[in-house]
ZAVEX-128493 format. One record per residue (C-alpha): residue in one letter; y, x, z. Coordinates in steps of 0.05 Angstrom, whole numbers, plus 5000, padded with zeros to 4 digits. Layout:
BEGIN
AYXZ
...
END
This chain:
BEGIN
M500349965003
T507150244985
V511850155032
V519950135020
R526249995050
L531549545017
S538149825003
P542649395047
H547949354992
L542648964951
Y540348565003
G538847864948
C533848164908
P531448804871
F529648394808
K534948064764
G531747434732
L534447284661
Q539947674677
P541148304631
Y541248994668
T548249284667
E549750014669
Q551049924741
D543649734746
G541550324722
D537850544783
Y534350024784
F532549934708
F524450114699
G519650044639
R523050404588
D523851094592
A520251264527
D524250704490
R530850984521
D529251764505
L526751534432
V533451164420
T537251734454
A533352204401
N535451814344
L542151794356
L543452594369
A539952694303
S542452084256
R549551814235
L547151094242
T540750814280
V538449994280
L535149774335
Y532249114333
G526848764370
P524348024391
S528647554425
G529947634486
V525348344491
G531548694529
K535649034475
S541748964518
S538649254579
L536049824551
L542650004516
Q546449894582
A542450094639
G538450524596
V541650924543
V549250874570
R546851174634
H542551664606
L547851914564
H552651944612
Q547252394651
L545252824606
A546853594619
E551053954564
S547054424544
E542153744530
F546553294493
S549753474428
Y546753584362
L554053914355
A553154274423
V558054064454
G557153734527
R560453084531
A560752424506
V564951914501
V559851254499
V563050594489
Y558549964492
F560749354449
S557848644453
S564048174441
W564847994373
R569447354375
D575047654356
D577348114304
P570748774307
L575249314295
D582049004349
G576149054397
L573149674382
G578749984384
A581649794450
A574649964472
L574350574455
Q581250744475
A579650414547
V572950834553
A576751524528
S583351444566
P581751004626
H587651034664
A592450764601
E595950034615
P591249604574
D597749404527
A600750044530
P604150234460
G598950654415
R593150114428
R591050034353
R584149864316
L578950234302
S578650804251
V575851414220
E583151754250
M582051474312
I574951694322
R576652324307
E583652434345
V578552224412
S573152664390
E578153404388
R582253144444
L575653114486
D572253574450
A565953024453
D561952554405
V563651884397
V557851434409
L558650694389
L553350274411
L554349594378
D550149054412
Q547948374393
A550648414316
E547247824299
D554447514326
F558547914285
I554247554222
T556246904256
Y563947024267
H565847424215
S563447324134
G570347304121
P575947874110
S575148124180
G566848274174
D568448594093
A573249084138
F568249234193
A563549384139
A567449864095
L569850194167
L562250364179
G561750604112
R566851074124
V564251264195
V558151374166
G558751744112
T565052234134
P563052924138
G564053334201
L565252634235
R562652764314
A560152044319
S554451654320
V553150834316
L546650454333
L546149724316
G542649274355
I540648624339
R535048084342
E529348114291
D530447504264
A536547624241
L535648264218
A535948104144
K542847814152
L544948574158
D544448614085
R551848404075
L553149094100
E548649444060
A553549513993
Q558549924038
V554250244084
P549450854062
G542350814085
L543950254124
F536050144142
G534850844131
N532350974211
T530850384249
L527150294315
R522849684333
L523849504413
N516549214427
L514748864495
L512949214560
D506149554550
E501949554616
Q504350184646
A512149954633
A510549314667
R507749624727
Q513450174730
A517649434724
I515049284789
E514149694826
Q519250264818
P524849824835
L522249704908
N520250474908
R528850584894
F531950124943
N527650424989
E531251024991
T537450715030
A534150045065
P535850095147
E531150015190
G526749515197
R528249205129
E521249485103
M518549175043
A511549235016
V507149014954
E500448994944
P497449384902
E491548834878
L498048454875
V500948824814
D493348914794
E493148164786
L499548044765
V499748444694
P494048114656
E497847454679
L503847564648
R500347834578
T503447654516
G500547034489
R499046764563
M504646624591
S510346034567
V516045634593
T511744994571
D505944564591
S503444604520
G504145344522
A506145864466
G499946304457
T492346334459
A489446424536
G484547004539
G488247494498
A486648224510
D493448384488
T495848664545
T504048814530
V508748364575
E514848014560
A519848294614
P523947574626
F517547284647
L516447964697
Q523247874727
L522547084735
V515347144767
M518147794816
T524747414831
R520646844859
L516047234894
W521847574929
A525646944947
A519046634975
E516847195021
R524147205046
E524546545064
R518846625104
A521047285136
S516147655105
Q516048395086
V510348425041
L510448174968
T502547844966
R497547654920
A496447074968
T503446844962
L502746904886
A496446474889
E500545954938
L506045864879
G501145674826
G500146394786
A505046734746
E504646164685
Q506145644741
I511746014758
V514746164694
R514045374672
T517345064727
H523445584731
L527945114699
D525044464743
T528244894798
V535244944778
M535144184753
A533143964820
E539844144837
L542643594791
T544242894807
G540042364775
Q546442204731
Q546842854714
Q539642994700
E540042374652
V545542734619
A542243324614
A535743044581
G540842694524
I543743344510
F538443804515
R536043474449
H541443784409
L541844464435
V534644604411
T531444484351
P524544274348
S521344874330
G525745324389
M531945474357
K538145554402
L544445134376
A551745154403
H556244564412
T562144224454
A561743854502
E565443294465
D560543304403
L554843414466
A557942634492
D558142344414
Y551542654403
A548342384471
G551641634467
V555241844534
A561841434538
D564542064591
A565142694556
A568542914623
Q561242794651
V558243214605
A562843824616
E560443694691
V553743814674
L555344424630
E560144734674
Q554344674725
L548444864687
A553245524672
A554345844734
G550546174780
R545046704783
E540346224749
R544345924699
I540545534641
L546645524591
R552645984573
P560245804547
V560146054478
P568046174458
P569745824389
P571746314330
V578346634336
N580446274272
Q578445664292
P581445514366
G578544964407
P573744864471
P568145254475
R560945114452
Y554945214499
E548945444483
I541845674517
F542246304561
H536646554549
D531246504488
V526846334527
M528445784557
A529445454494
S522345124484
A522645024565
A528344524561
L525144174509
D519444114548
W523143944613
R526943284564
R519943074546
R516743124626
Y523242774646
T522942244590
A516542194603
E517342054686
R523141584672
Q518641184627
R513441124676
L518940944736
A521040484691
T515140124680
E512740174752
A519439804764
E518239264722
L511639134753
L514539134822
A519438674791
A514138244762
R510038224827
A516438064875
E518137504820
A510037184826
E510737234904
A517236934905
E514636414863
H509036344910
R514436144961
R517635704932
T511435274901
R508935314969
R514534924994
R514934474938
L508134344929
T503134014992
V496433984948
S492834554956
L488734494890
L495334534848
V498435114891
S492535594881
G492235414813
V499635604810
L497036244842
A492236404793
V497036284739
L501936844774
L496537254788
V493937304707
V502237454697
A502137984747
V496038304716
A498938194642
F505438554660
F501539124686
V496939234629
Q503139164583
A506139754631
Q499340174617
R499940124544
S506940264546
R505840954589
S499641144550
E503740994485
A509741444509
Q504141934524
H500741894465
Q507241944426
A509342584464
M501942974439
L502642794364
A510243064368
E507943654403
Y502643664344
E507143694288
Q511644184326
T505644624325
L503044544260
Q509544864224
R507945554263
D500345584274
P496045034237
A490245244279
A493345054344
G495844494313
L489044144295
K487944284366
A493643924390
A491843314336
L484643274367
D486543164429
G491742704403
W485442324377
D481842384440
E487942094478
K488141464438
S485141334367
T490241154325
G492041184257
D497441674273
A492142054302
E487342014245
A492242254201
A494742794248
V486843114244
R486243034169
T493043324158
A491543954203
V485044024181
E487244144109
A493344614137
D488245014180
T485245664149
N483846104203
R476446194219
L476046724269
I480847094318
L477147754328
R479948024400
G479348584443
H484649064421
E488549314469
G494849274427
T496149404362
V490849294309
N493449754252
T487949544207
A482549064181
V477949134125
P471748814103
A464749074093
P463449184018
D456548694028
G462448284068
K457748154131
S462848484181
V469848674188
L471849334221
T479149434257
A483149964280
G487949884343
Q492650284387
D487650284441
G483350884404
T478250494381
A475050094321
R471149604327
L465349274281
F465048464276
D460647924254
A464647664186
S460647014208
T461646884282
G466347394305
R462347714353
L463148434366
R458048894337
R459649504365
Q465150034372
F468350654352
T471251104401
A476451564377
A476652324415
G481452284470
G483251624458
S487951724408
P490651134378
L488450994316
T491750924246
G486350684198
A479050584200
S475350454129
F468150384101
S464850844052
P464550523978
D456550403996
G458450164062
T453850594103
L459651054133
V465450884172
A471551364179
T476751334223
T483651714225
A487851834288
Q494851934305
N492352604326
G491352794260
Q483652764276
I477952494221
Q471552194256
V465251974223
Y460451524234
E454351144204
S455750424205
G450350374244
G454650714310
R451551394308
H457751934311
L456652444250
G462652884284
R469253064271
L471953184196
G475353914177
Q479254284229
A485954084216
S491353894263
L494453374219
W490553014169
W496352614123
G490552084090
T484052034060
R480951644005
W474351453982
I470551603919
T464551493887
L463052073829
S456852183811
G452751723848
R455751973908
P458751473948
A461151844011
L466252373976
L473152394022
V478952663991
C484252864047
C490253164046
T494953474097
D502853864090
E498054404130
G495454654069
P491954413997
A488453703987
T480453813997
L473953383983
W468053234027
D461753014038
A462552544093
R456252504109
T455253234120
R462953374130
K462753964089
Q468454124037
L466954113968
T472854253926
Q479754553939
Y485254283894
G489954913894
P491455513936
A492155514010
A499355463988
E498654913961
K502254333996
A499153583988
W502953064026
Y499452403985
A492852453953
S490051863914
A483351753864
S483051413794
P478450843789
D472051233760
G473651833810
R473952313761
Q481152553770
I485852563835
V493352663836
T497152993892
T504552963913
G508653563938
P513753783954
K519953743912
G517153093885
V512353513840
L505853203819
T499553493802
I493553273771
W486853583783
E479753513752
T474953133826
A468953573810
T471354223797
G478254323823
R481354463762
M488354293751
L489753813696
A496953793690
R502853923732
S510053583735
D516353733742
E521053763807
F522453093803
G527153033861
Y527353113939
S519352793944
S514952373911
S510551913948
M504651383953
P502151563878
E496351123838
F493451163782
V494750593730
A493750373657
G486750713642
S488451283697
N492251603636
R499251363681
V501351583748
V506051033784
F510251223852
M516351273897
N520351763875
Q526552003925
Q532252443895
F535653023922
D540852593952
Y537152314010
G537851693988
Y533350983967
Y526951083941
W525150983872
V519250613827
S516751173775
F512051263720
W509051833692
D504351913632
W500952603656
R497352653602
K502552873566
G503153443601
A509653663649
G516553443637
E521252953661
L519352233682
D515951773634
R520351233669
R524651193726
T525250463736
D532250053763
M528049903821
R529050113890
S526750103967
R529850384034
V523550644050
I517050874011
A514650283982
P507250083992
M504049813929
A498149463906
V494749643833
R490249013796
P483849263786
D484349343715
G490049763725
E494849403677
K499249243733
V501949453799
A505449093854
I510449433886
L513849213961
L520949373952
D524249134025
K523548324015
E521048193956
I514348413912
D515148673837
F510948623788
F511049183736
D507949243665
A503349933686
R504050073613
T511250093593
G513450043667
E517349503650
L519348883717
E515848223690
N516847833755
W517847743837
T517647353886
P523246993923
Q526447423976
E521847394041
P526047294105
D523547934134
W520048554099
V513848474073
T509349084094
S502449024055
A499648693994
T492948693956
Y489948413903
S483748003890
R478048283856
D478847833799
G486848073796
R488547333801
W492047193870
L495847723916
V495347713991
V501948014023
G503048154103
G510248094128
N513948314189
D515047594208
G507547544228
R506347104161
V500247214107
R502646934049
V498146853980
W501346823910
L498546683839
A499647453817
D503747533755
R506446873755
M510846803807
G512946053831
N517545753883
R513445933929
P505846203947
V499745733937
A497245924008
E502046084075
L497046314137
L500246244198
G497746434271
H500047174275
R504947324327
G506348024311
S507848404249
I503248474193
L499849214186
T494649054129
V492148514087
A485348434051
F480648004011
D473247984024
R469448363976
K463847823969
D467947003979
P473747093946
W476446523983
R476546974046
V482547334068
I482147944131
S489448084173
A491048574221
S496748604264
A500948784317
D499548164367
G491948504377
T488048084340
A486047984266
R484647464232
V479547204178
W481946724141
Q478446204095
L483145874037
P481545224010
S476845353942
R479145123867
T477645133803
V483645513765
L485345313697
A488845883676
G491746143604
A498645803603
T504046183604
G509345593628
W509045013658
V503644573661
L506843803651
A500643453643
A492443483642
G487342963649
Y480142903640
S475542783577
P471842043577
D464942343609
G469242813655
R466443463623
N472843703591
I480143723617
V486043773574
T492844123585
A499743963560
E503844583566
E511844783571
D510045373515
G508144843465
H500044883470
L494344433478
R488744783518
V481844473529
Y477244833580
D470444613612
T470744413681
K468445103717
G475345263684
K472445633613
L477145593566
L474045263500
K479945213451
E487145323443
W492845023395
P500045073385
V504144363373
T509144693321
Y514143963320
G520143813350
N521644373419
D514744453428
Q514944393503
L508743813502
N509543313572
N503142913553
A496342923526
L490242353537
F484242403510
T481741823464
P475941413494
D471541693453
G473142393475
D473842653404
R482242633390
I487442883441
V493642443439
S499542903466
S507142803464
S513143323469
V519643193499
G523243303425
S519342923384
D519742193356
R511942053345
P505642233379
Q500942783350
V493442673341
T488843253344
M480943213334
W480443763384
Q472943923361
S471543823290
G471543223240
P478043013186
S484443213197
I488542643217
P495142383189
P501942423221
L503841783254
Q510641393233
Q516841643265
S519941153316
G526541493316
T527341583394
L524842103434
L518541893482
K517741983556
S510841673574
L504741563539
A498241203539
I492340953493
S488540273493
P481740203534
D478840093460
G482040693424
A484940243373
T493340383395
V497540913430
A503240633467
A509141033486
G515340963534
D521941223501
A529341453516
N532340783486
N528540243534
Q523439983493
V515640123484
I513040303413
V505340113389
W502640543335
D494840413307
L492140953315
G487840783252
T493740713206
G498141113230
R503040613234
I508840293290
V506039643300
R509939303363
R515939533395
L516939243458
G524139113497
V530839043483
A533539783460
N538740043509
P540940753505
N542640873572
L535840663605
S528840983595
V521540783600
L518341323643
G511541033660
V507340623616
A500640413619
Y495639903599
L491539433633
P484339293636
G482538933576
G488039273527
T492938563519
T497638773572
L502039323574
A506739553640
A512739973633
A516440283690
G524040343668
T530240653701
D533140013706
G528140043770
T524139413749
V516039423718
R515738973650
L509438593633
F508338533566
G502538053534
P499938073456
G506037543438
T512837673426
G516238323447
E519637973506
P516738153565
V512437613603
R514037863675
V517738273703
L517138583783
G522038803813
R529438783819
A533839103761
G539639603785
S535339893839
S532940603842
P529640893772
L522440873773
R520141573745
A511841343739
L506640893750
T499440813739
V494540223743
S488240103784
R481940163746
D480239343755
G487539153738
R488638843808
L494439373827
L500239733807
L503940373839
T510540593821
A515141173854
S522741103850
E527141673851
D529541593922
H523041723935
R519841083947
L512840853929
H511140093906
L504539813919
W503939183865
R499038573871
L498838413807
S495037643821
D502237443857
G507037883838
S507038143922
V509038823934
R508639313995
E512739843994
F514040574038
D515641194036
G513141743998
P514742523990
D521842804003
S521643203938
T521642853870
I515142533852
G511642823790
G505042333788
L500941813813
A493641553806
F488241183840
N481541323862
A475240943821
D475540303881
A483040363892
S480840493963
L485841123958
L491841323922
A494142043902
V501942313890
S503642933869
A511443203888
A515843793871
D514344023943
G507244303913
A503143883948
V499043323932
H499142703986
V494442254004
W495241524032
R489840924036
A491240294007
G489839824067
D494340334115
L500140514076
G503940664140
H500441304152
Q500041874106
L492642014106
T492842814087
E497043264042
L494443843996
H496944433973
R494044883924
H500345043878
G505545553891
D511445013846
A512144303830
V505543913821
N506443503751
A501643103749
V494542883792
Q487842513774
F481942443825
T475742793792
P470542493762
D466742363828
G473142153871
R472142683919
G477943163895
F483643283844
L485243533777
T492843793785
A497944123742
S503644453762
D509144903748
D506245483776
T503745643704
T496645323722
A492344723728
A487144703790
V480744263809
Y479444223878
P475843783931
C479043403987
V474743614045
S480143104093
C479142564048
G472342334061
N469241944122
F473242024181
E467042064237
D465542744184
V471842984185
R473243014264
Q466443284268
M467643894219
A474743974253
E470744004318
R465644524297
R472144924272
E475644944338
S469745144379
G467645744331
R474646004321
G473346514379
END
C-alpha cells in the first residue's frame, strides 16, 4: 500500500474531473511523459507540427500542463536546436476575435510581462514582431495554437486568410527562430485544408495523440497522490489500495466505458487503452466518497459500493442534474435535444433560440438553467461568445465531448420517468374517482345488489385505466429502444442488429420487424477477432481462406479460424517488441513477422519457431515471392546495405542485390518473381534479376527519394512515389525500365503530402494510389489519370484489389472500410463496413471467398466482413438506365447511356452487344417481346422505338416516326403492339407487324410528359402516368381516357407499374410519395417513399411485395398489406439505381445503376420473418 499526504493548498481533490489541466497543475499531471517528450522533440526539430487526436483525448491538458511547463523547465543546454537557452512559449486557444490581434497581445504579454495591457506599441502578430522578440530576449518563440477547430468556425473570411498568410510566412521565413504547433480535434483535421495553399508542408509533420495505455493510466491514478503527499500535513494521509488500481484500469478500458445505459463499445474487449476523462471522473467520485466518510484510503470496496467505474461514469450527469428544481429539469430536458444531435455532435445556441426550439415561453427560465449548468467545477455546459463580427448574446454548448451522449441519455430516461409518473398519476386519479363514486353511490342507493353492480363497473373502469397506463409505458419504452436502434445502425450495424433484436423481444411490432430486417441487410460484420493488447497493425487471410493472421502492437501474431473466430495459435516476438507486420508464404506453410526492433522471425504456420532471419538491426520490409516452384522466398531490404533474397525455411541468404555499399530502402518483385526493383538514395531505382542478382537497369537520380515501387504493365514499367530535392510533396511517377536509364517516363501532376500506399490491379494494367483523402486510378501503360473517388472525410490509409480486379476495398483514418467498384467510380461506395472505433491499418480480400473482407484497426481488433453476394453485369462504360429479363428468365437485356444494348445470361456472361445508332444514343428503355426473340428499345433523342432480332432472323423495318421524343415504353402481352409515353402528354401505339402508328391517345400538351406507361393484363387497356399528377386509363375505343386516377395539378408522376394480375397499380411522384391504387374501385393508399429521386417500381408475382429503386443507391421494399412500415432496404450499388425488377423466383432483384453496372442479387431479408430472425440470432451469437 502506498501512503501519501495531501497538500494543504489542494485539499479539495487531486484529480480534475472534466476540467483541463493548466500549467499551474503541471505538478499533478501524469501519464503523458512520452507524449510530452515527443511533442517537445518535434517542436525542436520542425518549424510546424500538427497535433491531432480524438475528441476528449486530452490535447489541451498535454499542451498546457505538459509541454508548456516542460519547455519552461528545460536546461539551457537541452532546449534550443539553435543553441540558445531560453524559449518564449505562447499558449493560445481564444479564436473568437481576430487571431493576429490576439496572438500579438499574447506574445507581448509573455515577452514583456510587466507592460500595461493597453500600452502603446501593442500590435498584431507578424514575422517582424517574432524576430524582434527572439533577438531582444535571445530566445526561440514557440506558438502553441490549440483548439484550431474554433479558428475554422469563426474565421472563414478575410481574418482567416490573413492568419493563413502569416502562418505561411512564419513557416517559410529562413532563419526565423520560431516553432508553431496546431492542435486540433481529429474530426476537424480535414478542414485545415483551407490553409494548405499558403502554408507549405502543412501536413508534413503530424502527430496523433492516442488514448492512455495501461501504464500511463496507472501513473495518472497513483502519481498525483504521491505528489500531494510531499507537502501534506501530519494526520492528513491518504492511501490507495493496489487492488483498487488493478481492478480499475481494466474497467476503464476503451470500448467498455460509456456515459449511457446502452454503452458505446463492446464489452469484454481486450484493448487496454483508457480514456482520460472517464478516469478523472471515477477518481474524483472515489475521492469525494472517501472524504465524506473521513476515510484516508481509496478502496476497492468503495468502488463496488458506488456500482463500479461504469456506473460512476454513467450517472455523473445525474448527480449534477439532481441539483436542479423539477421545473428546471423540465426545461433542461427540452433544450438538451437541441444541443446534441442524435449522432452525438455538439451544437451551440443562444438562450432565446433554445427557448423558441423547446417551446418555453419565458426565455429567462432557459437562461437561468443554462447559467446554472455552466457554473461550478462539475459544469455540464459552457458559454461560447459569438463571433466578433456577429455581436449578440452568448451561445451555450455541452462543456465536454464525452457528456454529449450522456445528455441525450439523461433526457431519454427523464422523459420515460415523467411518462411513468404521469401514468401512475392517471391510475391514482382513476382509483380516487372510483372510490369517490363508490361513496356517492352508497349514499344514493339502498339496494346492496345495485351497489355491488356499480362497484363492479367501477372496478372494470379502474382496471381499464391501469391496463392502458401499462400499455402506454410499454409503448414508450419500445419506441425508445427503436430510436436507439436507428442511432446505432448508422455507426455500427452489428450493434444495430442487436438493438433491433432487443426491440423485437421487448415488443413484436411492425416497426420492430422492419428494424430487424433492415439491420440484417446492413450488418456485414461476421467476426470480431479479439485478444491483442493495443493496435492491430496487420490482418491477412491465409491462402486457403481457412484462417486469418494478425500482428499487433503487443508483440504477438495470432492465427484465428476464419469461420469461427477461435484463436488457433499465437506467435510471440523476441523481447516482446511491437510487430509491424505479419504475412503468409504463398503456399501458406510459413509465417513471417516483422517487429519494431527490426527483427524478422519465421514460423511454420503450425506454430513451430524456425528462427530469426539474418542479423540486420533494422529491416525496412519484406516481400514473399515464388521462383522456379520455390514458394518460400523472401526479399528483404534495409538501409544498412543491399536488398537480399532468403530461403525462409532454412533462413539462408541466396542472393545479394549489389555490393555491400548499396542501399535499398524499398524493394518489390514482379508478379512472376523474375525481377526485383529497389530504391536507394537520391531517388535511384534499380532493376535486378531475382535468381542471379544481376543488375538489369538503373535509373538516373530522380530526386531526393523514390518510394513504394511496384511493377505494372506486364512488368515493363514501375510506378512509384517520387520526392524532389525541395523536400515537398511526393509525386506519382512512372519509369519504363526496359528503355534503360534516363529521365522519368512520366511524372504526373498528382501528389501526396506523405508516401502514398498503392494497390496494383492483378492484371497489372491499372493502379490505385491513395493520395491523402482520395484514391486516384491510373492507366499503368500511359500513366494517365482515369478516375478518382470523392474526397473522404479523413485520410485513406490502405487499399487492396479483389482477385478479379473488379472491386477495391479501402480503409481510412475515420475507422470506416469502404468497397468501391474499381475504375468506375460512382458517387458512393457499393458498401460501407462500419464498426471499428479506430483508424484502419490494413484491408484485404479473402483469397477464396470473393465477398469476404478482413480489416485491422487501431481499436485493438481485426474484423471479418461478409459482403452480400451478387452477380454483376459489367461491360457498360456509362450509366445503365434500364434492365429486364427475357420471358423465360434466362437472359437479361440492359440499356445504356453509351447507346449500347447488351444481353447477358443470368450468370453474368455477356452474350451479345451492339450500338443503337439513332438519336443521341442514350438509351432509356429496353424490353424483350413476349416471344423472347426481339428487343424493343428507345432513346432520349428518338421519336420511334427500335426493334432488334437479337439472336438471328430477318431484319425488321424501322417503325414509323412519331414526331415527338419518347419517355417511357411498354409492350402488349401478346406482343402485337408497343406503346410509348411521349414529351407531349400522349401515348403512341405502334403495330409491330406493320411498323405503323395505329393510335394516339390523349390530348397533346407540350408542357406535360408521360413518364410511365403499362399495359393491363389482357392488353386492351393502357395506363399512363403523367407529369400533371394523374394516371389515365385508355380503353380500346376512342383516344380519350375511360378513367382518370388522381388529381390534375398534384405532384408530377415519375414512374408506374401494374401487378401481374392487374388488381393493383403503383405510382411514384416527384415529392417522393408513393400511391397504391386498387383498380376495382379506384381507392388509393398513399405513403412516403425514399427521400431521394425515385427510379423504378416493381411488384413481385403475387403482388405481396413492392420494390422501389432510388438515387440513394438502394432498393426499398414494402409489404403491400403494411405500407406504414418499410420492410427493408438493400444497398448494392455505388450510385443511383434507375430500374428494379424482381428475379423470376421472386427472391431477389435485378437492378440497373448509374455506377455503370446492372446486378442480380438475393434479398435475404425479404423472406419469412421467423427465418430472418433466426438467421439474425445465429449471426449475433457467432460474432465473437
